[in-house]
LUMBAVEX-50003 format. One record per atom (N, C-alpha, C): residue number from 1; residue in one letter; atom name; x, y, z. Coordinates in Angstrom, 1 decimal. Example, Ala and Ser with C-alpha at 12.3 -4.5 7.8 and 13.67 -1.06 7.14 Angstrom:
2
<1,'a','N',<13.2,-5.7,7.8>> <1,'a','CA',<12.3,-4.5,7.8>> <1,'a','C',<13.2,-3.3,7.8>> <2,'s','N',<12.8,-2.2,7.1>> <2,'s','CA',<13.7,-1.1,7.1>> <2,'s','C',<12.9,0.0,7.9>> 
# end
This chain:
185
<1,'x','N',<122.6,218.3,-30.5>> <1,'x','CA',<121.8,219.0,-29.6>> <1,'x','C',<120.6,218.3,-29.3>> <2,'x','N',<119.9,217.7,-30.3>> <2,'x','CA',<118.6,217.1,-30.1>> <2,'x','C',<118.8,216.0,-29.1>> <3,'x','N',<119.8,215.1,-29.1>> <3,'x','CA',<120.1,214.1,-28.1>> <3,'x','C',<120.2,214.6,-26.6>> <4,'x','N',<121.1,215.7,-26.5>> <4,'x','CA',<121.3,216.3,-25.3>> <4,'x','C',<119.9,217.1,-24.7>> <5,'x','N',<119.1,217.7,-25.6>> <5,'x','CA',<117.8,218.1,-25.2>> <5,'x','C',<116.9,217.1,-24.7>> <6,'x','N',<117.1,215.8,-25.2>> <6,'x','CA',<116.2,214.8,-24.9>> <6,'x','C',<116.6,214.1,-23.6>> <7,'x','N',<117.6,214.6,-23.0>> <7,'x','CA',<118.2,214.1,-21.8>> <7,'x','C',<119.5,213.1,-22.0>> <8,'x','N',<120.0,213.1,-23.1>> <8,'x','CA',<121.1,212.3,-23.4>> <8,'x','C',<122.4,213.1,-23.3>> <9,'x','N',<123.6,212.6,-23.6>> <9,'x','CA',<124.8,213.0,-23.5>> <9,'x','C',<125.1,214.2,-24.5>> <10,'x','N',<125.9,215.0,-24.1>> <10,'x','CA',<126.5,216.1,-25.1>> <10,'x','C',<127.4,215.2,-26.0>> <11,'x','N',<127.2,215.7,-27.3>> <11,'x','CA',<128.1,214.9,-28.3>> <11,'x','C',<128.9,216.0,-29.1>> <12,'x','N',<130.2,215.9,-28.9>> <12,'x','CA',<131.2,216.8,-29.4>> <12,'x','C',<131.0,216.9,-31.0>> <13,'x','N',<131.1,217.9,-31.6>> <13,'x','CA',<130.9,218.0,-33.0>> <13,'x','C',<131.9,219.0,-33.6>> <14,'x','N',<132.5,218.4,-34.7>> <14,'x','CA',<133.5,219.3,-35.3>> <14,'x','C',<132.9,219.6,-36.9>> <15,'x','N',<133.0,220.7,-37.4>> <15,'x','CA',<132.7,221.1,-38.6>> <15,'x','C',<133.8,220.4,-39.6>> <16,'x','N',<133.4,220.2,-40.8>> <16,'x','CA',<134.3,219.6,-41.8>> <16,'x','C',<133.7,219.0,-43.1>> <17,'x','N',<132.4,218.8,-43.1>> <17,'x','CA',<131.7,218.2,-44.3>> <17,'x','C',<131.5,219.4,-45.2>> <18,'x','N',<131.7,219.1,-46.4>> <18,'x','CA',<131.5,220.0,-47.5>> <18,'x','C',<130.1,219.9,-48.2>> <19,'x','N',<129.4,220.9,-48.3>> <19,'x','CA',<128.0,220.8,-49.0>> <19,'x','C',<128.3,220.5,-50.4>> <20,'x','N',<127.5,219.7,-51.0>> <20,'x','CA',<127.4,219.3,-52.4>> <20,'x','C',<126.3,220.1,-53.2>> <21,'x','N',<126.4,220.3,-54.4>> <21,'x','CA',<125.3,221.0,-55.2>> <21,'x','C',<124.1,220.0,-55.4>> <22,'x','N',<124.4,218.8,-55.3>> <22,'x','CA',<123.2,217.8,-55.6>> <22,'x','C',<123.5,216.5,-54.8>> <23,'x','N',<122.5,215.6,-54.9>> <23,'x','CA',<122.7,214.3,-54.1>> <23,'x','C',<123.3,213.3,-55.1>> <24,'x','N',<123.8,213.7,-56.2>> <24,'x','CA',<124.5,212.9,-57.1>> <24,'x','C',<125.6,212.0,-56.5>> <25,'x','N',<126.4,212.5,-55.6>> <25,'x','CA',<127.4,211.8,-55.1>> <25,'x','C',<127.0,211.1,-53.8>> <26,'x','N',<125.9,211.2,-53.4>> <26,'x','CA',<125.5,210.5,-52.2>> <26,'x','C',<125.5,208.9,-52.3>> <27,'x','N',<126.0,208.1,-51.2>> <27,'x','CA',<125.8,206.8,-51.2>> <27,'x','C',<124.4,206.3,-51.5>> <28,'x','N',<124.3,205.3,-52.1>> <28,'x','CA',<123.1,204.5,-52.6>> <28,'x','C',<122.3,204.1,-51.3>> <29,'x','N',<121.1,203.9,-51.6>> <29,'x','CA',<120.2,203.4,-50.5>> <29,'x','C',<120.7,202.0,-50.1>> <30,'x','N',<120.4,201.5,-48.9>> <30,'x','CA',<120.8,200.3,-48.5>> <30,'x','C',<122.1,200.2,-47.7>> <31,'x','N',<122.6,201.4,-47.3>> <31,'x','CA',<123.8,201.5,-46.6>> <31,'x','C',<123.7,201.5,-45.1>> <32,'x','N',<122.3,201.6,-44.7>> <32,'x','CA',<122.0,201.4,-43.3>> <32,'x','C',<121.5,200.0,-43.0>> <33,'x','N',<121.4,199.5,-41.9>> <33,'x','CA',<121.0,198.0,-41.7>> <33,'x','C',<119.6,197.9,-42.0>> <34,'x','N',<119.2,196.9,-42.7>> <34,'x','CA',<117.8,196.5,-42.7>> <34,'x','C',<117.3,196.1,-41.4>> <35,'x','N',<115.9,196.2,-41.2>> <35,'x','CA',<115.4,195.6,-39.8>> <35,'x','C',<115.3,194.2,-39.7>> <36,'x','N',<115.4,193.6,-41.0>> <36,'x','CA',<115.0,192.0,-41.1>> <36,'x','C',<115.6,191.6,-42.3>> <37,'x','N',<116.4,190.4,-42.2>> <37,'x','CA',<116.9,189.7,-43.3>> <37,'x','C',<116.4,188.4,-43.4>> <38,'x','N',<115.2,188.1,-42.7>> <38,'x','CA',<114.4,186.9,-42.8>> <38,'x','C',<114.9,185.7,-41.9>> <39,'x','N',<116.0,185.8,-41.2>> <39,'x','CA',<116.5,184.7,-40.3>> <39,'x','C',<117.5,185.5,-39.3>> <40,'x','N',<117.4,184.9,-38.1>> <40,'x','CA',<118.3,185.5,-37.1>> <40,'x','C',<119.7,185.7,-37.4>> <41,'x','N',<120.4,184.7,-37.9>> <41,'x','CA',<121.8,184.5,-38.4>> <41,'x','C',<122.1,185.6,-39.4>> <42,'x','N',<121.1,185.7,-40.5>> <42,'x','CA',<121.3,186.6,-41.4>> <42,'x','C',<121.2,188.1,-41.0>> <43,'x','N',<120.2,188.4,-40.1>> <43,'x','CA',<120.0,189.8,-39.6>> <43,'x','C',<121.2,190.1,-38.8>> <44,'x','N',<121.7,189.2,-37.9>> <44,'x','CA',<123.0,189.5,-37.2>> <44,'x','C',<124.1,189.9,-38.1>> <45,'x','N',<124.3,188.9,-39.1>> <45,'x','CA',<125.4,189.2,-39.9>> <45,'x','C',<125.2,190.5,-40.7>> <46,'x','N',<124.1,190.8,-41.2>> <46,'x','CA',<123.9,192.0,-41.9>> <46,'x','C',<124.3,193.1,-41.0>> <47,'x','N',<123.7,193.3,-39.8>> <47,'x','CA',<124.2,194.3,-38.8>> <47,'x','C',<125.8,194.5,-38.8>> <48,'x','N',<126.4,193.5,-38.6>> <48,'x','CA',<127.8,193.6,-38.6>> <48,'x','C',<128.4,193.9,-39.8>> <49,'x','N',<128.0,193.4,-41.0>> <49,'x','CA',<128.4,193.8,-42.1>> <49,'x','C',<128.5,195.3,-42.5>> <50,'x','N',<127.3,195.9,-42.2>> <50,'x','CA',<127.1,197.3,-42.3>> <50,'x','C',<127.8,198.1,-41.5>> <51,'x','N',<128.0,197.9,-40.1>> <51,'x','CA',<128.8,198.6,-39.2>> <51,'x','C',<130.3,198.4,-39.3>> <52,'x','N',<130.7,197.1,-39.7>> <52,'x','CA',<132.0,196.8,-39.5>> <52,'x','C',<132.7,197.5,-40.8>> <53,'x','N',<131.9,197.6,-41.9>> <53,'x','CA',<132.4,198.4,-43.1>> <53,'x','C',<132.9,199.8,-42.8>> <54,'x','N',<132.1,200.4,-41.7>> <54,'x','CA',<132.3,201.7,-41.4>> <54,'x','C',<133.4,201.8,-40.2>> <55,'x','N',<133.8,200.7,-39.8>> <55,'x','CA',<134.9,200.6,-38.7>> <55,'x','C',<134.4,200.5,-37.3>> <56,'x','N',<133.2,200.1,-37.1>> <56,'x','CA',<132.6,200.1,-35.7>> <56,'x','C',<132.7,198.6,-35.3>> <57,'x','N',<132.9,198.5,-33.9>> <57,'x','CA',<133.1,197.2,-33.3>> <57,'x','C',<131.7,196.8,-32.6>> <58,'x','N',<131.6,195.7,-32.1>> <58,'x','CA',<130.3,195.3,-31.5>> <58,'x','C',<129.8,196.2,-30.3>> <59,'x','N',<130.7,196.7,-29.6>> <59,'x','CA',<130.3,197.6,-28.6>> <59,'x','C',<129.8,199.0,-29.2>> <60,'x','N',<130.4,199.5,-30.1>> <60,'x','CA',<129.9,200.7,-30.7>> <60,'x','C',<128.5,200.5,-31.5>> <61,'x','N',<128.4,199.3,-32.1>> <61,'x','CA',<127.2,199.1,-32.9>> <61,'x','C',<126.0,199.0,-31.9>> <62,'x','N',<126.2,198.3,-30.7>> <62,'x','CA',<125.1,198.2,-29.7>> <62,'x','C',<124.7,199.7,-29.1>> <63,'x','N',<125.8,200.4,-28.8>> <63,'x','CA',<125.6,201.8,-28.4>> <63,'x','C',<124.8,202.6,-29.5>> <64,'x','N',<125.2,202.5,-30.7>> <64,'x','CA',<124.6,203.3,-31.7>> <64,'x','C',<123.0,202.9,-31.9>> <65,'x','N',<122.9,201.6,-31.7>> <65,'x','CA',<121.5,201.0,-31.8>> <65,'x','C',<120.5,201.7,-30.7>> <66,'x','N',<121.2,201.9,-29.6>> <66,'x','CA',<120.6,202.5,-28.5>> <66,'x','C',<119.8,203.9,-28.9>> <67,'x','N',<120.0,204.3,-30.0>> <67,'x','CA',<119.3,205.4,-30.5>> <67,'x','C',<117.8,205.2,-30.6>> <68,'x','N',<117.5,203.9,-30.7>> <68,'x','CA',<116.1,203.6,-30.7>> <68,'x','C',<115.5,203.8,-29.5>> <69,'x','N',<116.0,204.4,-28.4>> <69,'x','CA',<115.4,204.9,-27.3>> <69,'x','C',<114.6,206.2,-27.7>> <70,'x','N',<114.8,206.8,-28.7>> <70,'x','CA',<113.9,207.9,-29.3>> <70,'x','C',<113.2,207.4,-30.5>> <71,'x','N',<111.9,208.1,-30.5>> <71,'x','CA',<111.2,207.9,-31.8>> <71,'x','C',<110.3,206.6,-31.8>> <72,'x','N',<109.8,206.4,-33.0>> <72,'x','CA',<108.8,205.3,-33.2>> <72,'x','C',<108.9,205.1,-34.6>> <73,'x','N',<108.2,203.9,-35.0>> <73,'x','CA',<108.1,203.6,-36.4>> <73,'x','C',<106.7,203.8,-36.9>> <74,'x','N',<106.6,204.3,-38.1>> <74,'x','CA',<105.2,204.6,-38.6>> <74,'x','C',<105.0,203.8,-39.9>> <75,'x','N',<103.8,203.1,-40.0>> <75,'x','CA',<103.7,202.1,-41.1>> <75,'x','C',<103.7,202.8,-42.4>> <76,'x','N',<103.4,204.1,-42.6>> <76,'x','CA',<103.4,204.7,-43.9>> <76,'x','C',<104.8,205.0,-44.3>> <77,'x','N',<105.8,204.9,-43.4>> <77,'x','CA',<107.2,205.2,-43.9>> <77,'x','C',<108.0,204.0,-43.9>> <78,'x','N',<107.7,203.0,-43.0>> <78,'x','CA',<108.6,201.7,-42.9>> <78,'x','C',<107.8,200.4,-43.0>> <79,'x','N',<106.6,200.5,-42.8>> <79,'x','CA',<105.8,199.3,-42.8>> <79,'x','C',<105.7,199.0,-41.2>> <80,'x','N',<106.5,199.2,-40.4>> <80,'x','CA',<106.6,199.0,-38.9>> <80,'x','C',<105.7,199.9,-38.2>> <81,'x','N',<105.3,199.5,-37.0>> <81,'x','CA',<104.4,200.5,-36.1>> <81,'x','C',<104.9,200.4,-34.7>> <82,'x','N',<104.9,201.6,-34.1>> <82,'x','CA',<105.0,201.7,-32.7>> <82,'x','C',<106.4,202.3,-32.3>> <83,'x','N',<106.4,202.8,-30.8>> <83,'x','CA',<107.5,203.3,-30.3>> <83,'x','C',<108.2,202.0,-29.6>> <84,'x','N',<109.6,202.3,-29.5>> <84,'x','CA',<110.4,201.3,-28.9>> <84,'x','C',<110.4,201.3,-27.2>> <85,'x','N',<110.0,202.6,-26.8>> <85,'x','CA',<110.1,202.8,-25.4>> <85,'x','C',<108.8,203.5,-24.9>> <86,'x','N',<108.6,203.6,-23.6>> <86,'x','CA',<107.5,204.3,-23.0>> <86,'x','C',<107.7,205.8,-23.1>> <87,'x','N',<108.8,206.3,-23.3>> <87,'x','CA',<109.2,207.8,-23.3>> <87,'x','C',<110.0,208.1,-24.6>> <88,'x','N',<109.2,208.0,-25.8>> <88,'x','CA',<109.9,208.1,-27.0>> <88,'x','C',<110.6,209.5,-27.3>> <89,'x','N',<110.4,210.5,-26.5>> <89,'x','CA',<111.2,211.8,-26.6>> <89,'x','C',<112.3,212.0,-25.7>> <90,'x','N',<112.4,210.9,-24.9>> <90,'x','CA',<113.6,211.0,-23.8>> <90,'x','C',<114.7,209.9,-24.2>> <91,'x','N',<115.9,210.5,-24.2>> <91,'x','CA',<117.0,209.6,-24.4>> <91,'x','C',<117.5,209.0,-23.0>> <92,'x','N',<117.5,207.7,-23.1>> <92,'x','CA',<117.9,207.0,-21.7>> <92,'x','C',<118.2,205.5,-22.2>> <93,'x','N',<118.5,204.8,-21.1>> <93,'x','CA',<118.9,203.4,-21.4>> <93,'x','C',<117.6,202.5,-21.3>> <94,'x','N',<116.3,203.1,-21.3>> <94,'x','CA',<115.2,202.3,-21.3>> <94,'x','C',<115.1,201.2,-22.5>> <95,'x','N',<115.6,201.5,-23.5>> <95,'x','CA',<115.5,200.7,-24.7>> <95,'x','C',<116.3,199.4,-24.4>> <96,'x','N',<117.4,199.4,-23.7>> <96,'x','CA',<118.1,198.2,-23.3>> <96,'x','C',<117.5,197.4,-22.1>> <97,'x','N',<116.9,198.2,-21.1>> <97,'x','CA',<116.2,197.7,-20.1>> <97,'x','C',<115.1,196.8,-20.7>> <98,'x','N',<114.1,197.4,-21.6>> <98,'x','CA',<113.0,196.7,-22.1>> <98,'x','C',<113.4,195.5,-22.8>> <99,'x','N',<114.6,195.6,-23.7>> <99,'x','CA',<114.9,194.5,-24.4>> <99,'x','C',<115.0,193.3,-23.5>> <100,'x','N',<115.7,193.5,-22.4>> <100,'x','CA',<115.9,192.4,-21.4>> <100,'x','C',<114.8,192.0,-20.5>> <101,'x','N',<114.0,192.9,-20.1>> <101,'x','CA',<113.0,192.8,-19.1>> <101,'x','C',<111.6,192.3,-19.6>> <102,'x','N',<111.3,192.7,-20.9>> <102,'x','CA',<109.9,192.4,-21.4>> <102,'x','C',<110.0,191.1,-22.1>> <103,'x','N',<108.8,190.6,-22.2>> <103,'x','CA',<108.6,189.3,-23.0>> <103,'x','C',<108.1,189.6,-24.3>> <104,'x','N',<109.0,189.7,-25.4>> <104,'x','CA',<108.7,190.1,-26.7>> <104,'x','C',<108.1,189.0,-27.6>> <105,'x','N',<107.0,189.1,-28.0>> <105,'x','CA',<106.4,188.0,-29.0>> <105,'x','C',<106.0,188.7,-30.3>> <106,'x','N',<106.0,187.9,-31.5>> <106,'x','CA',<105.6,188.3,-32.8>> <106,'x','C',<104.2,189.1,-32.8>> <107,'x','N',<104.2,190.2,-33.4>> <107,'x','CA',<103.0,191.0,-33.6>> <107,'x','C',<102.0,190.2,-34.4>> <108,'x','N',<100.8,190.0,-33.9>> <108,'x','CA',<99.8,189.2,-34.7>> <108,'x','C',<98.6,190.1,-35.1>> <109,'x','N',<98.3,191.1,-34.2>> <109,'x','CA',<97.1,192.0,-34.5>> <109,'x','C',<97.3,193.5,-34.3>> <110,'x','N',<96.6,194.3,-34.9>> <110,'x','CA',<96.8,195.8,-34.8>> <110,'x','C',<95.5,196.4,-34.9>> <111,'x','N',<95.1,197.2,-34.0>> <111,'x','CA',<93.8,197.9,-33.9>> <111,'x','C',<92.7,196.9,-34.2>> <112,'x','N',<92.7,195.7,-33.6>> <112,'x','CA',<91.7,194.7,-33.8>> <112,'x','C',<91.7,193.9,-35.0>> <113,'x','N',<92.6,194.1,-35.9>> <113,'x','CA',<92.7,193.4,-37.3>> <113,'x','C',<94.0,192.6,-37.3>> <114,'x','N',<94.1,191.6,-38.2>> <114,'x','CA',<95.3,190.9,-38.4>> <114,'x','C',<96.3,191.9,-38.8>> <115,'x','N',<97.4,191.7,-38.1>> <115,'x','CA',<98.6,192.4,-38.6>> <115,'x','C',<99.1,192.0,-40.0>> <116,'x','N',<99.2,192.9,-40.9>> <116,'x','CA',<99.7,192.5,-42.2>> <116,'x','C',<101.0,193.2,-42.5>> <117,'x','N',<101.6,193.9,-41.7>> <117,'x','CA',<102.8,194.4,-41.8>> <117,'x','C',<104.1,193.6,-41.7>> <118,'x','N',<105.3,194.1,-41.9>> <118,'x','CA',<106.4,193.1,-41.7>> <118,'x','C',<106.6,192.6,-40.3>> <119,'x','N',<107.3,191.5,-40.2>> <119,'x','CA',<107.6,190.8,-38.9>> <119,'x','C',<108.2,191.8,-37.9>> <120,'x','N',<107.5,192.1,-36.8>> <120,'x','CA',<108.1,192.7,-35.6>> <120,'x','C',<107.6,192.1,-34.4>> <121,'x','N',<108.1,192.7,-33.3>> <121,'x','CA',<107.7,192.0,-32.0>> <121,'x','C',<107.1,193.0,-31.2>> <122,'x','N',<106.2,192.6,-30.2>> <122,'x','CA',<105.7,193.6,-29.3>> <122,'x','C',<105.6,193.1,-27.8>> <123,'x','N',<105.4,194.0,-26.9>> <123,'x','CA',<105.4,193.6,-25.5>> <123,'x','C',<104.0,193.1,-25.2>> <124,'x','N',<103.9,192.6,-23.9>> <124,'x','CA',<102.6,192.2,-23.5>> <124,'x','C',<101.5,193.0,-23.6>> <125,'x','N',<101.7,194.2,-23.7>> <125,'x','CA',<100.6,195.3,-23.6>> <125,'x','C',<100.2,195.7,-25.1>> <126,'x','N',<101.0,195.3,-26.1>> <126,'x','CA',<101.0,195.6,-27.4>> <126,'x','C',<101.2,197.2,-27.8>> <127,'x','N',<101.8,197.9,-26.9>> <127,'x','CA',<102.0,199.3,-27.1>> <127,'x','C',<103.3,199.7,-27.5>> <128,'x','N',<104.3,198.6,-27.1>> <128,'x','CA',<105.7,198.8,-27.6>> <128,'x','C',<106.1,197.8,-28.5>> <129,'x','N',<107.0,198.1,-29.4>> <129,'x','CA',<107.5,197.2,-30.4>> <129,'x','C',<109.1,197.1,-30.5>> <130,'x','N',<109.6,196.1,-31.2>> <130,'x','CA',<110.9,195.9,-31.3>> <130,'x','C',<111.0,195.2,-32.7>> <131,'x','N',<111.9,195.7,-33.5>> <131,'x','CA',<112.4,195.2,-34.8>> <131,'x','C',<113.1,193.8,-34.7>> <132,'x','N',<113.1,193.0,-35.7>> <132,'x','CA',<113.9,191.9,-35.6>> <132,'x','C',<115.3,192.2,-35.3>> <133,'x','N',<115.7,193.2,-35.9>> <133,'x','CA',<117.3,193.6,-35.6>> <133,'x','C',<117.5,194.1,-34.3>> <134,'x','N',<116.4,194.6,-33.5>> <134,'x','CA',<116.7,195.0,-32.1>> <134,'x','C',<116.7,193.6,-31.3>> <135,'x','N',<115.8,192.6,-31.6>> <135,'x','CA',<115.8,191.4,-30.9>> <135,'x','C',<117.1,190.7,-31.1>> <136,'x','N',<117.7,190.8,-32.3>> <136,'x','CA',<119.0,190.3,-32.6>> <136,'x','C',<120.0,190.6,-31.6>> <137,'x','N',<119.9,191.8,-30.9>> <137,'x','CA',<120.9,192.2,-30.0>> <137,'x','C',<120.9,191.4,-28.7>> <138,'x','N',<119.8,190.7,-28.4>> <138,'x','CA',<119.8,189.8,-27.2>> <138,'x','C',<120.0,188.4,-27.6>> <139,'x','N',<119.9,188.1,-28.9>> <139,'x','CA',<120.2,186.6,-29.3>> <139,'x','C',<121.5,186.4,-29.7>> <140,'x','N',<122.3,187.3,-29.9>> <140,'x','CA',<123.7,187.2,-30.1>> <140,'x','C',<124.4,187.4,-28.9>> <141,'x','N',<125.2,186.4,-28.4>> <141,'x','CA',<125.9,186.7,-27.0>> <141,'x','C',<126.9,187.9,-27.0>> <142,'x','N',<127.6,188.0,-28.1>> <142,'x','CA',<128.6,189.2,-28.1>> <142,'x','C',<127.9,190.6,-28.1>> <143,'x','N',<126.7,190.7,-28.7>> <143,'x','CA',<125.9,191.9,-28.6>> <143,'x','C',<125.3,192.0,-27.2>> <144,'x','N',<124.6,190.8,-26.9>> <144,'x','CA',<123.9,190.9,-25.6>> <144,'x','C',<124.8,191.4,-24.3>> <145,'x','N',<126.0,191.1,-24.2>> <145,'x','CA',<126.8,191.5,-23.1>> <145,'x','C',<126.8,193.1,-23.0>> <146,'x','N',<126.7,193.7,-24.2>> <146,'x','CA',<126.7,195.2,-24.1>> <146,'x','C',<125.3,195.7,-23.8>> <147,'x','N',<124.3,194.9,-24.3>> <147,'x','CA',<122.9,195.3,-23.9>> <147,'x','C',<122.7,195.2,-22.4>> <148,'x','N',<123.3,194.2,-21.8>> <148,'x','CA',<123.2,193.9,-20.4>> <148,'x','C',<124.0,195.1,-19.7>> <149,'x','N',<125.2,195.5,-20.1>> <149,'x','CA',<126.0,196.6,-19.6>> <149,'x','C',<125.0,197.7,-19.7>> <150,'x','N',<124.6,198.2,-20.8>> <150,'x','CA',<123.8,199.4,-20.9>> <150,'x','C',<122.5,199.5,-20.1>> <151,'x','N',<121.9,198.3,-19.9>> <151,'x','CA',<120.7,198.2,-19.1>> <151,'x','C',<121.0,198.6,-17.7>> <152,'x','N',<122.2,198.2,-17.3>> <152,'x','CA',<122.5,198.5,-15.9>> <152,'x','C',<123.2,199.7,-15.6>> <153,'x','N',<123.8,200.2,-16.7>> <153,'x','CA',<124.8,201.5,-16.5>> <153,'x','C',<124.5,202.6,-17.6>> <154,'x','N',<123.5,203.4,-17.2>> <154,'x','CA',<123.3,204.5,-18.3>> <154,'x','C',<124.4,205.3,-18.6>> <155,'x','N',<125.2,205.5,-17.4>> <155,'x','CA',<126.3,206.4,-17.8>> <155,'x','C',<127.4,205.8,-18.8>> <156,'x','N',<127.5,204.5,-18.7>> <156,'x','CA',<128.4,203.8,-19.7>> <156,'x','C',<127.8,203.9,-21.1>> <157,'x','N',<126.5,203.8,-21.1>> <157,'x','CA',<125.9,204.0,-22.5>> <157,'x','C',<125.9,205.4,-23.0>> <158,'x','N',<125.6,206.3,-22.2>> <158,'x','CA',<125.8,207.8,-22.6>> <158,'x','C',<127.2,208.0,-23.1>> <159,'x','N',<128.3,207.5,-22.4>> <159,'x','CA',<129.6,207.7,-22.7>> <159,'x','C',<129.9,207.0,-24.1>> <160,'x','N',<129.5,205.8,-24.2>> <160,'x','CA',<129.9,205.1,-25.5>> <160,'x','C',<129.0,205.5,-26.7>> <161,'x','N',<127.7,205.9,-26.4>> <161,'x','CA',<127.1,206.5,-27.5>> <161,'x','C',<127.6,207.7,-28.0>> <162,'x','N',<128.0,208.7,-27.0>> <162,'x','CA',<128.5,210.0,-27.5>> <162,'x','C',<129.7,209.7,-28.4>> <163,'x','N',<130.6,208.7,-28.1>> <163,'x','CA',<131.8,208.5,-28.6>> <163,'x','C',<131.7,208.0,-30.0>> <164,'x','N',<130.7,206.9,-30.1>> <164,'x','CA',<130.5,206.3,-31.3>> <164,'x','C',<129.7,207.1,-32.2>> <165,'x','N',<128.8,207.9,-31.8>> <165,'x','CA',<128.0,208.8,-32.6>> <165,'x','C',<128.9,210.0,-33.2>> <166,'x','N',<129.8,210.5,-32.5>> <166,'x','CA',<130.8,211.5,-32.9>> <166,'x','C',<131.6,210.9,-34.1>> <167,'x','N',<131.9,209.6,-33.8>> <167,'x','CA',<132.8,209.0,-34.8>> <167,'x','C',<132.0,208.8,-36.1>> <168,'x','N',<130.7,208.6,-35.9>> <168,'x','CA',<129.9,208.2,-37.1>> <168,'x','C',<129.7,209.7,-37.8>> <169,'x','N',<129.5,210.7,-37.2>> <169,'x','CA',<129.5,212.0,-37.8>> <169,'x','C',<130.6,212.4,-38.6>> <170,'x','N',<131.8,211.9,-38.1>> <170,'x','CA',<133.1,212.3,-38.7>> <170,'x','C',<133.6,211.4,-39.9>> <171,'x','N',<132.9,210.3,-40.1>> <171,'x','CA',<133.1,209.3,-41.2>> <171,'x','C',<133.4,210.1,-42.5>> <172,'x','N',<134.5,209.8,-43.0>> <172,'x','CA',<134.8,210.5,-44.4>> <172,'x','C',<135.1,212.0,-44.5>> <173,'x','N',<135.3,212.5,-43.3>> <173,'x','CA',<135.5,213.9,-43.2>> <173,'x','C',<137.1,214.1,-43.2>> <174,'x','N',<137.7,214.8,-44.3>> <174,'x','CA',<139.2,214.8,-44.3>> <174,'x','C',<139.8,216.0,-43.4>> <175,'x','N',<139.9,215.8,-42.1>> <175,'x','CA',<140.5,216.8,-41.2>> <175,'x','C',<141.9,216.9,-41.4>> <176,'x','N',<142.3,218.1,-41.6>> <176,'x','CA',<143.8,218.3,-42.1>> <176,'x','C',<144.8,218.0,-41.1>> <177,'x','N',<144.7,218.2,-39.8>> <177,'x','CA',<145.8,217.8,-38.9>> <177,'x','C',<145.2,217.0,-37.8>> <178,'x','N',<146.2,216.1,-37.5>> <178,'x','CA',<145.9,215.2,-36.2>> <178,'x','C',<144.8,214.2,-36.4>> <179,'x','N',<144.5,213.6,-35.3>> <179,'x','CA',<143.5,212.6,-35.2>> <179,'x','C',<142.1,213.2,-34.9>> <180,'x','N',<140.9,212.5,-35.2>> <180,'x','CA',<139.7,212.9,-34.7>> <180,'x','C',<139.6,212.8,-33.2>> <181,'x','N',<138.9,213.6,-32.5>> <181,'x','CA',<138.9,213.7,-31.1>> <181,'x','C',<138.6,212.5,-30.4>> <182,'x','N',<137.8,211.6,-31.0>> <182,'x','CA',<137.2,210.4,-30.4>> <182,'x','C',<138.5,209.4,-30.2>> <183,'x','N',<139.5,209.4,-31.0>> <183,'x','CA',<140.8,208.5,-30.9>> <183,'x','C',<141.5,208.8,-29.7>> <184,'x','N',<141.3,209.9,-29.0>> <184,'x','CA',<142.0,210.2,-27.8>> <184,'x','C',<141.3,209.6,-26.6>> <185,'x','N',<140.0,209.1,-26.7>> <185,'x','CA',<139.3,208.6,-25.5>> <185,'x','C',<140.0,207.2,-25.2>> 
# end
């Protein structure tokens, strides 16, 4: 509902997860992609390793990372700072357009002081940021073709995001009969 209320697509949802009494059976930390593995090839490989393990292909990976259209990073939570887009409360394809249209350079200063946070990129105004994992999407040719598609076609992004996010929500849920709805698309 949050994505839809922010202007994005409706995402079908099926109940099926079972509540647990504690977090003892939760997967360990580190199962989501890190923002930076220190080198372009390592970051790209890490993104693929994480998502391929869950059964996603490159198109689905890029669509899911389009969630960066929403929100921002906070130094106290992640060490990174800033929003990805000019409308951080609106779900759109702006993230992809900005990846291609802006000139991204390493962040050097913040609030008039030398930036001492982790490596990240900023636009020419210093108001928007991208993580190394975001920049990886335009450095890898297989990822970049989907960035280009979604930058030009918001409807394709919305359709692919809804399908991939629903698939993500249903990972590990033992539905008793038939296939998950997204396999019929």
